[in-house]
N, C-alpha and C positions, 0 to 999 in steps of 0.2 A: 780783769775783763772776763765775762762769761764765755764759755766755749762756743764755737760756731757750729750749730747743728748741721748735720748732713741734709741734703735736700735733693730734689729732682728724682725721687723714687716714686713708683706708683703706690697708691694707697692700699690698705689691707683691711678687709672686713674684720669684725670682732671675732668670728669663728673661722680662720683660714682652713681654708680647706685641708743416697744409697750406701752400702758398706764396701770396704776395700777387700780384695782377695787376700787369703792367708799366705804367708811365705813371700820371699823375694821374687821379683819378676825374672825372666830369663836373662842371663848375662849380668846379673847384679854383682857389683864388686864393692863390698862394705868398706874396706880400707880406703880405697880411692874416693868413695863418696864422703867419708868422714873428713878426709883431707880437704876436699873441695868446700865442705861446710865450714871448716875452721878458717880457710882462706877468705871465704865470703864474709864470715863474721868479723874477721880482723879488718877487712877493707871497710865494712860498715861502720865500725868503731872509729877508724881514722877519719872517714868522711864526716861523721857526726861531730867529732871534735873540731875539725876544720871549720864547719859551718857555724858551730857554737862560738869559736874564738874570734873569727873574722867575718863581719857582716858589713855590707855596704847598703846604705839606706837609699831607697827610691820611693819616696812617699807619694801616695795618691789618696784621693778622697772621692767617695761617691758623689756625683753631681758637683764636683768642684775642680778647678784647675789651680788651686792655690799652693799645692805642695811642690817640692823641688827635689832634684837629684842630690845624691850625697856629696859632701865636700871632702870627707876623709873617712878612714877606716876606724872603727871602734871595736873594742871587745865588749863582752856582756857583763863584765864585773861592775859592781856599783862603786860609787865614789868612796863610801865608807862601809866598813864591815857592818852588816845588819841593816843597811839602809833599805827602806821598803819601796824601792823603785828600780826599774832596769835602765841601763844607759841606752839601750837600743830597743825599739818596738817594731811593730809590723810595718811601719811606714804608711799605713792606711788609717783612715779616721772613721769613727762612728759618731753621728750627730745625735744630740739629745732630742727626744721627741717632745711634742706638745708645744705649749706657749706659756708665757707668763702673763700676769695682768699688766696693764699699762701703769708705769710708775712715773710720777711727776705731776705737777699742778697745771702746767700750761706749756704751750709751744708745740712745735712739730714733733712727731714721734720718730725716733731713730730705732730701726729694727736690727736686731743682732741674732746670730745663731751661736751655738756652742757645740764643739766637736772634740772628742778625745781620741788620741792615738790608740789603736788596737794593740793588744799584747802588753799593755802596761798594768793591767789589774785595776785600772781606774774605771769607775762607773760614770758614763756620760751624764745620766740624769742627776747623780749626786753632785758632780762638778757644776752642772748647770744651776742647781739650786744655790750653790755658794756664789756663783757669778750673779745670779738674780738678786740675792740678798745684798750684795755689795752695790750693784748699780741701782738698786731700788731704795737704797738708804738715803734719807734727806741730806746727809753730809756729803753724798757723792755728787756727780755732775748735775743731777736734776735739781740740786739745791739752788741753782740760778733762777729757777722758776721760768726759764725760757726754752726748755726742751723736756721731752719725755722719752722714756725708753721702754722697749718691749722685746722679749725674746720670742722668736718664732722658729719653725723648723724648715721653712721653705726658702731655699737659696735664691730663688727668683726675686724675693722681696727684701732679703736681708741686706742692710747697708754694710755690715762687717760680720766676721766670724771670730769668735774667741776659741783658739786652739789650745789644748793641753798636750804637749809633745815631749818625748824623751830628749835628753841632751843632744843626741846625735841628730835626730830629726829636726829639732828646733834650730840647731846650728845650720843645717842644710837649707831649711826654709828661709831663715834670716839672710843667708848668704846670697840668695837670689836678688835681694834688694841692695847688695853691697855692704851689708852689716856684718861685722865680725864679732861673734859672741863667745868664741872658744868653747862652745857647749855649756857655758856657765850662766849667762844672763838671758832674760826674755827680750822680746823686741816687738816692734810694730812695723808692718808694711801696709800700704794702702789696702784697706778692706780686710786685713789680717792682724789680729792681736794674738801673738804667739807666746804662750806661757811655758817656761821651761819646767819640766816635771821635777827636776832636782830641787829647784828653788821652791816650788810649790810644796814639796815634801819636807824640806828641812830649813827653809829660809836661808839666812847667811850668818856667819859667825859674828858674835858681838853685836847683834841687832838690838838687844836690850828690850825686847817686847815679845809677847806670845806669837806663835806661828800664825794665829788668826789675824793679827795686825799686819804681819808681812803680806799675807795673802790678799787682804783688802788693799794694801798699798800697791802691790804689783798689778792688780787688775785696774785700779784707778789710774795708775801711772801710764800704762800702755794704752788704755782707752782714752786717756787725756791726749796722747799723741794723735790718736785717730780723730779727736775733736779739734786738732790744730794747735795744741799746747806744746811749747818747747821746754827745755830743761831750765831749772832754776837753782839757786844756791841757798845755803843755810843763812838765815837772816841774823843769826847771833847765837853764841853758846848758851845752852840751856833752853832755847826756844824750840817749839815744835818744828820738825822738818817739813817743808812744803812737799806736797805729794809729787810735784814734778822735779824735786831734787832726786838725783840718782842714788837713792838710799841703799841699793844693793852694793855699791862700791864703798859705802861708809857714810857716816852721819855728820862728820866735820864739826862735832860739838853740839849739834842739834839733838833733839830727842825724837825717836821714831814716831811718826804720825802718818796715818793712812788715807786722809780724806782731803778733798779739795776745799771744803768749807769747814770753818771753825766758829762755833757759836753763831751760826747763821750768816757768816760773812766769808767771802772768798778769801782764802789765806794763800799768800804768795811770797816768794823770795825774789831777789834780783835775777834777771836773765843770766844764765850761764854763758860765759864767753868761750 
């Protein structure tokens, strides 16, 4: 069955809118002053280490109420040595600017935004370009011929937002909808597609496909939930995994596959129980 497009949103036009005195001052006491400086420096180092090692997330986003308070304490180390992402970000989000073309042949247009957590070193526009490429691919949800998609930057018109968030922030956001991710998986809440930065950066062990394939899978999977799709199972060993299979947890004998459509036909497995 093709996904059910979102509706009930307003339409959108094509182009949305002196010197210091020499010598010490009277009463100057160099030794005491040096001791005070050393004490202040020591306290500053201790405070900096405390802030660095223990942070609690309180995510916010400009023009959005989608983020949530922290669920637990994290440190700032990465999951693996040399991994190019932080476990904790600023908790605030920067939205990608501009808009994409309309992708798809027919049907109502579903509008989405893209936002990246600040303090992650990730560029919102670069992430948006990857999301656009996935959702605009004819193998993606537009392959049904019954809906179209377009990225915008105005939250008033957006049907949902795709967030890229650190493990700590994504866990806190998902928890507001009762979802437990352990800081590992991505999730979807109504109007919010939340992509875990750790999975975006390194996929999952033994996935058996390039990182680009996993990235396309995780976007299509979570957006599929936004379109009303439920989880599915592997249809048989050696066959492609349906996009709504929970491929992050393992392939169960299937082969990694990132798209809702295969050879122009909607590709599905049995509903997961």
